[in-house]
C-alpha positions in Angstrom: 15.0 -10.8 -21.3 14.0 -10.4 -17.9 16.5 -12.7 -16.3 20.4 -11.7 -14.9 22.6 -13.3 -17.9 26.0 -14.8 -17.9 28.2 -12.2 -17.2 25.6 -10.5 -14.1 27.1 -11.6 -10.9 27.6 -14.9 -9.7 24.4 -16.3 -6.8 25.6 -14.2 -2.9 27.3 -11.3 -5.1 25.2 -8.5 -5.9 27.7 -5.9 -7.9 30.6 -7.1 -9.9 34.2 -6.9 -8.7 36.3 -3.3 -9.6 37.7 -3.0 -12.5 41.7 -3.6 -12.2 43.4 -1.2 -10.3 46.8 0.1 -9.8 48.2 -1.0 -6.6 49.6 1.5 -4.6 52.3 1.1 -2.1 51.8 4.3 0.2 51.3 2.6 3.4 54.6 3.3 4.8 54.8 6.7 4.1 52.7 9.7 3.7 50.3 10.3 1.0 51.7 14.2 -0.4 49.0 13.7 -2.8 46.1 13.1 -0.8 47.5 15.7 1.9 47.7 18.4 -1.1 44.1 17.3 -2.4 42.4 17.6 1.2 44.1 21.3 1.3 42.7 21.7 -1.7 39.1 20.5 -0.9 38.6 22.4 2.2 41.2 25.8 1.5 37.9 27.4 1.7 37.1 26.8 5.0 40.0 27.1 6.2 40.7 30.3 4.9 37.4 31.7 6.1 38.3 30.7 9.7 41.3 32.5 9.4 40.2 35.8 7.7 37.6 35.4 10.8 40.2 34.9 13.5 42.2 37.9 11.8 39.5 40.0 11.7 38.1 39.4 15.6 42.1 39.9 16.5 42.2 43.7 14.6 38.6 44.6 16.1 39.7 43.2 19.8 43.2 44.9 19.3 41.5 48.1 17.9 39.1 47.9 21.1 41.6 47.9 23.5 43.1 51.0 25.6 47.0 51.3 24.5 49.0 51.1 27.2 52.7 52.4 27.6 55.8 50.6 29.5 58.6 52.3 31.1 61.5 50.7 32.4 64.2 51.3 34.9 67.5 49.6 35.2 69.2 49.4 38.3 72.7 47.7 38.7 73.9 46.3 42.1 77.3 47.1 43.2 79.8 44.1 44.1 82.5 46.4 45.6 80.9 48.6 48.0 83.8 49.7 50.0 82.6 49.8 53.7 83.4 52.9 55.5 83.1 52.1 58.7 85.3 48.6 60.0 83.0 45.5 59.3 81.5 43.7 62.4 81.3 39.8 62.9 77.8 40.5 61.7 78.3 42.7 58.8 81.5 39.7 57.3 78.4 37.0 57.6 76.2 38.9 55.9 78.7 39.7 53.2 79.1 36.2 52.2 75.5 35.1 51.2 75.9 39.1 49.4 76.0 39.0 45.4 75.1 35.0 45.1 72.2 33.8 42.7 70.1 33.6 45.1 70.3 36.8 47.0 70.3 38.4 43.2 67.1 36.8 43.0 65.6 37.9 46.4 66.5 41.1 44.9 64.3 40.7 42.1 61.8 40.2 44.2 62.5 42.7 47.4 62.1 45.6 44.6 58.3 44.8 43.7 57.5 43.6 47.5 54.4 45.2 49.5 56.8 47.4 51.4 58.1 49.2 48.5 54.9 49.5 46.8 53.7 51.0 49.9 56.5 53.3 49.9 56.0 54.1 46.5 52.8 54.9 46.4 53.6 56.9 49.7 56.3 58.9 47.6 54.2 59.8 44.6 51.3 60.9 47.0 48.9 58.2 44.6 46.6 58.0 47.3 45.2 61.5 46.4 45.0 60.8 42.8 41.2 61.5 41.8 41.0 58.2 40.5 41.3 56.5 44.2 39.4 59.1 45.6 36.2 57.9 44.6 32.9 59.3 46.3 32.2 57.6 49.2 36.2 56.5 49.4 37.9 57.0 52.9 41.8 57.4 52.6 42.3 54.2 54.1 40.2 52.7 50.6 41.6 55.6 48.4 45.7 54.0 49.4 44.4 50.3 49.1 43.4 51.2 45.7 46.3 53.0 44.9 48.8 50.4 45.9 46.4 47.6 43.9 46.8 49.5 41.2 50.6 50.0 41.3 51.1 46.2 42.2 49.1 45.0 38.9 51.2 47.1 37.3 54.9 46.6 38.2 57.1 44.3 37.2 60.4 43.0 37.7 63.6 41.1 36.1 66.9 40.5 36.0 69.4 41.1 33.1 70.5 37.7 31.9 73.5 37.2 34.5 73.9 40.0 34.8 74.5 42.1 38.3 71.6 44.5 36.4 68.1 44.2 37.6 64.7 46.0 35.7 62.0 47.5 36.9 59.2 47.8 34.7 55.5 49.9 34.8 52.7 49.7 32.7 50.0 52.8 32.3 47.6 54.3 30.2 50.2 57.2 30.8 53.1 56.6 29.3 54.6 59.9 31.8 53.3 57.8 34.8 54.7 54.7 33.7 58.1 56.6 33.7 57.4 58.3 37.1 56.4 55.0 39.1 59.0 53.1 37.4 61.7 55.7 38.7 60.1 56.0 41.8 61.0 52.5 42.6 64.4 52.3 41.3 65.1 55.2 43.7 63.0 53.5 47.1 65.1 49.9 45.8 68.9 52.4 45.9 68.2 55.2 48.7 65.7 53.8 50.1 66.9 50.9 51.8 69.2 52.8 53.3 67.4 55.6 55.0 65.6 52.1 56.4 68.5 50.8 57.4 70.0 53.9 59.1 66.6 54.4 60.6 67.3 50.8 62.3 70.6 51.6 63.4 69.7 54.3 65.5 67.0 52.3 67.0 69.1 49.7 67.5 71.8 52.3 68.7 69.7 53.5 71.4 68.5 50.1 72.3 72.1 49.3 73.0 73.0 52.6 74.7 70.1 51.8 77.2 71.3 48.4 77.9 75.0 49.0 78.3 73.9 51.7 81.1 72.6 48.9 82.8 75.6 46.8 82.3 78.0 49.0 83.2 75.7 49.9 86.8 75.7 46.2 87.3 79.7 45.5 86.8 80.4 48.8 89.2 77.9 47.0 91.5 79.8 43.7 91.6 83.2 45.4 92.1 82.6 47.1 94.9 81.2 43.8 96.3 84.3 42.2 95.7 86.6 45.1 97.0 84.2 44.9 100.0 84.5 41.3 100.6 88.3 41.4 100.7 88.4 43.8 102.9 86.3 42.1 105.4 88.0 38.7 105.5 91.4 40.7 105.0 91.9 38.3 101.7 95.2 39.8 99.1 93.7 40.4 96.1 96.8 38.5 94.3 96.8 35.1 96.1 93.9 32.6 96.4 95.7 31.4 99.9 94.8 33.0 103.4 97.2 34.4 106.0 96.7 31.3 108.1 97.2 28.8 105.8 100.7 31.1 104.9 101.6 31.0 108.7 100.9 27.3 108.9 103.1 26.2 105.3 106.0 28.6 107.2 106.2 26.1 111.0 105.5 22.5 109.0 105.2 23.5 105.3 105.0 19.6 104.4 102.4 18.5 107.0 100.4 21.6 106.5 100.7 21.3 102.6 99.0 18.0 103.0 96.3 18.6 105.4 95.9 22.3 103.9 95.3 20.4 100.4 92.7 17.4 101.9 91.0 20.3 103.9 90.8 22.6 101.0 89.7 19.3 98.7 87.4 17.9 101.0 85.5 21.2 101.7 85.2 21.8 98.0 84.3 18.8 97.5 81.8 19.2 100.4 80.5 22.7 99.2 80.3 21.5 95.5 77.6 18.3 96.7 76.1 21.2 99.4 75.8 23.6 96.4 74.2 20.5 93.7 72.0 19.5 96.5 70.4 23.0 97.4 69.6 22.8 93.8 72.5 24.8 91.8 73.2 23.7 88.2 76.9 23.9 89.4 77.5 27.6 87.8 78.7 28.5 91.0 80.8 25.7 92.3 84.4 27.2 93.3 86.4 25.0 91.0 83.9 25.4 87.7 84.4 29.0 88.4 88.2 29.1 88.2 88.1 26.5 85.3 89.6 28.1 82.2 87.8 25.8 79.8 84.5 27.0 81.8 85.7 30.6 81.4 85.9 30.2 77.8 82.5 29.0 77.4 81.4 32.0 79.3 83.3 34.5 76.8 81.0 32.5 74.3 78.1 32.7 76.3 78.2 36.2 77.1 78.9 37.2 72.9 76.1 35.0 72.2 73.7 36.6 74.4 74.4 39.9 73.1 74.1 38.6 70.0 70.6 37.8 70.7 70.2 41.0 72.6 71.2 42.9 69.6 68.5 40.5 67.1 65.6 40.8 69.1 65.5 44.6 69.1 66.1 44.6 65.3 63.9 41.1 64.5 61.3 39.1 65.5 61.5 35.8 67.7 61.2 33.8 64.3 63.6 35.6 62.3 66.6 32.9 61.3 69.9 34.7 62.4 68.1 35.0 65.9 67.0 31.6 66.2 70.9 30.4 65.0 72.1 32.6 67.8 69.7 31.3 70.7 71.1 27.8 69.1 74.5 28.3 69.6 73.9 30.1 72.9 72.2 26.2 73.8 75.0 24.5 72.8 77.8 26.5 75.0 75.4 26.2 77.8 75.1 22.5 77.4 79.0 22.1 77.1 79.5 24.1 80.0 77.4 21.7 82.2 79.0 19.0 80.7 82.5 20.9 82.1 80.8 21.7 85.5 80.3 17.5 85.8 84.1 16.5 84.9 85.2 19.0 87.5 83.1 17.8 90.2 84.4 14.3 89.0 87.7 14.9 89.4 87.1 16.8 92.8 86.0 14.1 94.1 89.1 12.0 93.3 91.3 14.4 94.3 89.1 14.4 97.8 89.8 10.9 98.1 93.2 10.9 97.9 93.8 13.6 100.0 91.4 12.6 103.0 93.5 9.6 103.3 97.3 11.5 103.1 95.3 14.0 105.7 93.9 11.0 107.9 97.8 10.0 108.7 98.7 13.9 110.0 94.9 14.6 111.3 97.3 14.8 115.0 99.7 17.2 114.3 97.2 19.9 112.2 94.6 20.0 114.9 95.6 23.2 116.0 95.4 25.2 112.7 92.3 23.2 110.8 89.1 25.6 112.3 91.1 28.4 111.0 92.2 26.9 107.5 88.3 25.7 107.5 86.8 29.3 107.9 89.7 30.9 105.2 89.0 28.1 102.6 85.1 29.0 102.8 85.7 32.9 102.4 87.7 32.2 99.3 84.9 30.4 98.2 82.6 33.2 98.1 85.5 35.5 97.0 85.2 33.4 93.6 82.4 33.9 93.3 82.3 37.4 93.8 85.0 37.5 91.5 83.5 35.5 88.9 80.1 37.6 89.0 82.3 40.8 88.6 84.3 39.3 85.2 80.7 38.3 83.8 79.7 42.0 84.5 82.4 43.4 83.3 82.3 41.1 79.6 78.6 42.1 79.4 79.5 45.6 79.4 82.5 45.5 77.4 80.5 44.1 74.7 77.7 46.3 74.7 80.4 48.9 74.5 81.9 47.4 71.8 78.6 46.9 69.7 77.4 50.2 70.6 81.0 51.4 69.2 80.2 50.2 65.9 76.9 51.4 65.2 78.2 54.7 66.3 80.6 54.6 63.9 78.7 53.7 60.5 75.3 55.7 62.0 74.7 58.2 59.3 77.1 57.1 56.8 75.8 54.3 55.0 76.1 53.7 51.2 73.3 52.1 49.0 74.5 48.6 47.5 72.8 50.0 44.0 72.7 52.6 41.7 69.9 53.3 39.0 71.8 52.6 35.6 69.4 53.9 32.8 66.4 55.7 34.3 62.7 55.5 32.9 61.8 57.6 30.1 58.4 57.6 28.3 57.3 55.8 25.5 56.2 56.8 22.8 54.9 53.4 21.3 52.2 51.7 23.7 53.5 48.3 24.6 49.9 47.0 23.9 48.1 46.1 22.0 50.7 44.9 19.7 48.6 44.9 16.9 51.2 42.9 14.9 51.7 40.2 18.0 48.2 39.6 18.3 47.0 39.3 14.8 49.9 37.0 14.4 48.8 34.7 17.4 45.4 35.2 16.0 46.3 33.7 12.2 47.6 31.3 14.3 44.2 30.3 16.0 42.8 30.4 12.6 44.7 28.3 11.0 44.6 26.0 14.0 40.7 25.9 14.1 40.6 25.8 10.3 42.6 22.6 10.0 40.5 21.2 12.6 37.3 22.2 11.3 38.0 21.1 7.8 39.7 17.4 9.9 35.9 17.2 11.2 34.2 18.2 8.3 36.2 15.7 6.3 35.5 12.9 8.9 31.9 13.7 8.9 31.6 13.2 5.1 30.3 10.0 4.3 30.1 10.9 0.0 32.1 9.7 -2.7 34.3 11.8 -4.4 36.1 9.7 -7.4 35.8 6.5 -8.7 38.6 4.5 -6.5 36.6 5.4 -3.3 33.7 3.6 -4.9 35.7 0.7 -6.3 37.8 0.5 -2.4 35.2 1.5 0.1 32.0 -0.2 -1.7 33.8 -3.0 -4.3 31.8 -1.8 -7.0 32.3 -1.5 -10.3 33.2 2.5 -11.4 31.7 3.4 -15.0 32.4 6.7 -15.6 31.4 9.9 -14.0 28.9 12.6 -15.4 30.3 15.9 -15.0 28.1 19.4 -13.9 27.1 21.0 -17.1 28.3 24.6 -15.9 31.6 23.2 -14.7 32.7 22.0 -18.7 30.7 24.7 -20.4 31.3 28.4 -20.3 28.6 31.0 -19.3 27.0 31.3 -22.6 26.6 27.5 -23.7 24.9 26.6 -20.5 21.5 25.7 -20.8 19.1 22.4 -19.8 21.5 19.6 -19.4 19.2 17.2 -21.5 19.1 20.0 -24.3 23.0 20.1 -24.2 23.4 16.7 -25.7 22.3 17.3 -28.9 22.9 21.1 -28.4 26.9 20.6 -27.9 27.6 17.1 -29.4 31.5 17.9 -28.9 31.7 18.9 -25.6 33.0 17.2 -22.4 29.2 16.7 -21.3 27.8 14.8 -24.5 31.3 12.7 -24.4 30.3 11.2 -20.6 26.9 9.8 -22.1 29.2 8.0 -24.8 31.6 6.8 -22.2 28.8 5.8 -19.9 27.4 3.2 -23.3 30.6 2.1 -23.6 31.5 1.0 -19.9 27.9 -0.6 -19.7 28.6 -2.4 -22.8 32.2 -3.5 -21.2 30.2 -4.4 -17.9 27.6 -6.1 -19.5 27.6 -8.5 -22.5 25.0 -7.1 -25.1 22.9 -5.5 -22.3 19.5 -5.0 -24.1 17.7 -3.8 -21.1 19.4 -0.8 -19.4 17.9 0.6 -15.7 18.8 3.6 -14.1 18.4 3.9 -10.5 19.4 5.6 -7.7 19.6 4.9 -3.9 17.7 8.6 -2.8 15.5 11.2 -4.9 17.7 14.3 -6.8 20.3 12.0 -7.5 20.2 12.7 -11.2 19.0 9.4 -12.4 16.1 11.0 -14.8 18.5 13.1 -16.3 21.3 10.4 -16.9 18.2 8.0 -18.5 17.0 11.4 -20.5 20.8 12.4 -21.6 22.2 8.6 -22.2 19.3 7.7 -24.4 19.1 10.5 -26.9 22.5 10.0 -26.8 22.5 6.5 -27.7 19.2 7.6 -30.6 21.3 10.5 -32.0 23.9 7.3 -33.4 21.1 5.9 -35.3 20.0 3.4 -32.5 16.6 2.7 -31.9 16.0 3.6 -28.6 13.1 3.4 -26.2 12.8 5.1 -22.8 10.5 4.4 -20.5 9.5 6.4 -17.6 8.4 3.7 -14.5 8.8 6.2 -11.6 5.1 6.6 -11.0 5.3 8.9 -8.1 7.9 11.7 -9.4 7.5 11.0 -13.4 10.8 13.3 -14.5 10.7 11.6 -18.0 7.0 12.4 -18.4 7.3 16.2 -17.4 10.1 16.7 -19.9 8.1 15.6 -22.7 5.2 18.7 -21.5 1.7 18.7 -21.0 0.1 15.4 -19.9 0.0 12.5 -22.3 -3.9 11.0 -22.5 -2.4 7.2 -22.4 1.3 6.1 -21.1 2.6 3.0 -20.0 0.0 1.7 -17.2 -2.6 2.0 -19.9 -0.5 -0.1 -22.5 -0.2 -2.6 -19.2 -3.6 -2.7 -19.4 -4.1 -3.4 -22.6 -6.2 0.0 -23.2 -3.4 1.3 -25.5 -1.5 -0.2 -28.1 2.8 0.5 -27.4 2.7 2.5 -30.5 0.1 4.6 -29.2 1.3 5.3 -26.1 4.8 6.0 -27.2 6.0 9.8 -28.1 9.3 10.7 -29.9 11.4 13.0 -29.3 11.8 15.4 -33.1 15.5 16.3 -32.5 16.9 12.7 -32.0 14.1 9.8 -33.0 13.5 8.9 -29.6 11.1 6.8 -28.8 9.5 7.8 -25.1 7.1 5.9 -23.3 5.7 7.9 -20.8 3.2 7.9 -18.2 -0.5 9.5 -17.9 -1.6 11.3 -15.5 -3.3 7.8 -14.3 -3.6 6.8 -10.7 -0.4 4.2 -9.7 -0.4 0.9 -9.8 2.8 -0.8 -8.8 1.5 -4.4 -9.0 1.0 -3.6 -12.8 4.3 -2.2 -12.9 6.4 -5.0 -11.7 3.8 -7.8 -12.7 3.7 -10.0 -15.9 3.0 -7.4 -18.2 5.9 -6.1 -18.1 7.5 -8.6 -18.8 5.3 -8.9 -21.4 5.7 -5.2 -23.2 9.9 -5.8 -22.5 9.6 -8.7 -24.5 7.5 -7.1 -27.6 9.4 -4.1 -27.3 12.9 -6.0 -27.5 12.8 -7.2 -31.1 11.9 -3.5 -32.1 14.6 -1.6 -30.2 18.3 -1.9 -30.0 18.5 -1.0 -26.5 15.6 0.2 -24.0 16.4 2.1 -21.4 14.3 2.5 -17.8 13.9 5.0 -15.7 13.0 3.8 -12.1 12.2 5.2 -9.3 14.8 5.4 -6.0 14.9 1.6 -4.4 15.2 3.4 -1.0 11.8 5.2 -0.8 9.8 2.8 -3.5 9.9 -1.4 -3.7 9.0 -1.8 -6.8 12.4 -0.4 -8.2 13.8 -3.6 -7.1 11.6 -5.6 -9.0 12.3 -3.6 -12.2 15.9 -3.9 -11.7 15.6 -7.5 -11.6 13.7 -7.2 -15.5 17.2 -5.3 -16.7 19.9 -6.6 -18.2 22.2 -4.0 -16.5 21.3 -2.3 -13.9 23.4 1.5 -13.6 23.1 3.3 -10.0 22.8 7.0 -10.2 25.1 8.4 -7.1 25.4 12.5 -6.7 29.2 13.6 -6.4 29.8 14.3 -2.8 26.4 14.3 -1.8 25.1 10.9 -1.5 25.9 9.2 1.8 27.6 5.8 1.5 25.4 4.3 4.1 22.2 4.6 1.6 24.5 2.6 -1.5 25.5 0.4 1.3 21.4 0.2 2.2 21.0 -0.3 -1.1 22.6 -3.3 -1.4 21.5 -4.9 1.2 17.9 -4.2 -0.2 18.9 -5.9 -3.9 18.3 -9.9 -4.2 21.4 -11.6 -4.3 22.3 -13.0 -7.8 18.8 -11.5 -9.3 20.1 -8.2 -10.7 22.5 -7.8 -13.4 24.6 -4.7 -12.0 26.7 -3.2 -14.7 28.0 -1.0 -11.6 27.7 2.8 -10.5 28.1 6.3 -12.0 28.7 9.6 -10.1 26.5 12.4 -11.1 27.1 16.4 -11.2 30.7 16.1 -10.6 32.3 19.6 -10.5 35.1 19.0 -13.0 36.8 22.1 -12.0 37.1 20.9 -8.5 37.5 17.6 -8.9 41.4 17.4 -9.0 41.2 18.2 -5.0 39.3 15.4 -4.4 41.7 12.5 -5.9 42.9 11.3 -8.8 39.8 10.5 -11.6 39.6 10.8 -15.4 38.4 14.3 -14.6 41.9 15.3 -12.7 42.9 15.6 -16.4 40.6 17.6 -17.8 42.6 20.7 -18.2 44.7 18.4 -20.1 42.5 17.0 -22.9 39.8 19.9 -22.7 41.1 21.1 -25.8 39.6 18.3 -27.7 35.9 19.5 -26.5 34.8 22.6 -28.9 
């Protein structure tokens, strides 16, 4: 009787294999049912976090100080007609104006530090009491006002148009509109004022330099005139009077001789000048070279442009650096051209010298005079070059001065205010709707995360399918929580409800348990009810199962084997003088210790108040007791102690034909059940299966498909 029956698990296997299950083929698709079940399980947590987040968002929004936003629109005018003629600088600047990069730059320019400071000065915000705190200097108040304006201003471009918007946010709606309009006016009119001031400074500087260039040009022209008179040189010819007389007497000889002498003299002077440290710029041939002359003009223009830009910008300005690079390029071209001129002089002097040697006898008389005149012509060319350079520089300054004078005071703005800012009646912040939307989204996300975390932390069992899949145990049935299947008025003691409400779902669950045990183990005589941990409902299951079977006119014996908790004995009432331990010691007979349930005729063998004796409970005396009681009763039910805290429970399970593990629904950890299975001796326990106790039928549908998931469909069968 205390041995495992044939249908018990084979050696090495504690639990029988789970019953036949319908195969699932959802591995390749999302299980919508599981997702819905998850949401139904965790919706209180998600709803609580969402409502909490919404409440926090509402409180934060309510505590925020309302601020108002005003926006002024400024449009760029791409077709501003110039009043004065355009200069080369204007044309160069116009090429980059109104491009995408330039417009984006203007967006940043509107809120630049210079404009912020100008707006603070325009509105006299440094005198505002908010910034003139006690002990603050005027500079500190101005810095505080600038920081305040910088923190509230924003600029943007409207799509791909020429319209720029500038906004200011403040606690005062009128102040927001006033500051935004001040920025718009500063950008449109203030830029014109700044440009006119810059033009005035440039005009004054260029006028001063133009006067210096005029005096230098006048001095150079006077020196040239005095030199011509001193050497009796013509103003329209490059040849001296002596050379003209020699040409008249002996044109060919004198011409060849003069050419040779001239070439030799020029080459000698050029080499002399180069040897004395000259760069070649004062060499006669270079002074008369049209190429060098053209380059000199470019050099003067670039020098003038550098002078103009130096007065307006710093030494690192891109335009100034570009002009200096161009001037350096022209200087390099001049040096290269001088080198070519010197090379040509050398070749020409060599040829002329050979021709002159054959005619030197006839030209000796006039050679000295010719050399003197040639030297005088070289000096004359140098003076002419200097006078021409001074004149060009003066004319360059004069042209620039006229251009600036023509545009002075008549500049027109390149932008205009399209829509001035107006005070707003509706606060821009806090945006309660947006804040609540964000708070709700955060709450939903946080609720989902917490729900997933709670789901991952949960290690209990929610349905029979989980029991069979995760443990491989035979799932017998679920015992519903009485409150979830009865009305509030009909609720009471679960042990009495089995009798008081025989047509209820609660009573039917124990009839279902009896049937499941019969299907799991063939003709079970001794049934042991156990659990892994205390407070799993095993005693209630044992009492209800025993009363249910006894009500069906069966002779049932219920033995309280939990010597520590003694739950069945406490249900009877006052402690008994004799009980299980006295029967096992032979101090009393079974008939003297048995208590009969008056409502069902259930025979109960309780525990007395005697001291615990675990060895007696699990020894041969217990085997003898079960052997004597078996013929007199249709079934014997033992309420054992939990397996994990009490070692004697495992020995008692080995004496039963069918062992039932009571597991509390969504409460008992999976690790506890696995530990119980490891502690049971392999092949020595007839394990019928596992039941879930205290199942909330109303919530069961949210935790997967189980027999209780269809309770609403068949609850009309129960009274």
